[in-house]
C-alpha positions in Angstrom: 97.0 103.5 88.2 96.3 105.8 91.3 96.0 104.5 94.7 93.2 104.1 96.5 93.1 105.5 100.3 90.9 104.5 103.3 89.5 108.3 103.8 87.8 107.7 107.1 90.7 107.2 108.3 93.0 109.7 106.2 90.5 112.2 107.7 90.3 111.8 111.1 93.9 111.4 111.6 94.3 114.9 109.6 91.9 116.1 112.2 94.0 114.8 115.2 97.2 115.5 114.1 96.1 119.3 113.2 93.9 119.6 116.0 91.5 120.5 113.1 87.6 120.4 113.7 85.4 119.2 110.7 84.1 123.1 110.1 88.2 123.9 109.8 88.6 121.0 107.3 86.0 122.2 105.4 86.8 126.0 105.0 90.2 125.0 104.4 89.4 122.3 101.4 86.4 124.6 100.3 83.1 121.8 100.8 80.5 121.7 103.2 81.3 120.3 106.9 78.6 117.9 105.8 80.8 117.0 102.8 83.6 116.3 105.6 81.2 114.1 107.9 80.5 111.9 105.1 84.2 111.3 104.0 84.8 110.3 108.0 81.5 108.0 108.0 82.6 106.5 104.7 79.4 107.4 102.8 80.9 109.0 100.3 84.7 109.6 99.6 86.1 113.1 98.6 85.7 114.5 94.8 88.7 113.6 92.6 89.3 117.7 93.0 89.6 117.2 96.3 91.4 114.4 96.8 94.8 116.1 96.1 94.1 118.8 98.6 93.1 116.4 101.2 96.8 114.5 100.4 98.4 118.0 101.1 97.2 118.6 104.1 98.0 115.2 105.2 101.6 115.4 104.1 101.6 119.4 105.8 100.8 117.9 109.0 103.9 115.3 108.7 101.4 112.1 108.2 102.9 109.3 106.1 100.0 108.8 103.2 102.0 105.9 101.8 100.7 103.8 105.3 97.0 104.8 104.6 95.9 101.5 102.6 93.0 100.5 100.3 89.8 99.1 102.5 87.5 98.1 99.4 85.0 98.7 102.7 85.5 102.4 102.8 86.1 103.0 98.9 82.7 102.3 98.7 80.2 105.1 98.4 77.4 103.6 100.1 73.7 104.9 100.9 72.0 104.1 103.8 68.2 103.3 103.2 65.9 104.4 106.1 
């Protein structure tokens, strides 16, 4: 079974550790800046093909990815209705 991660925390810690802006992360991962923002706010989680690249960024930054335990609240894709 593939582990689940608390993506908002993972993305924020990668940004903080690597001093990377949303735009820089988006360019590195070949996604939109809006996608990065949605990961950070928990509106969406990274696409399956992006997850390995995101985890590699974390590892390259020296982050221990095993500490990002799943949190069902953050693993759900949510929509906000105005």
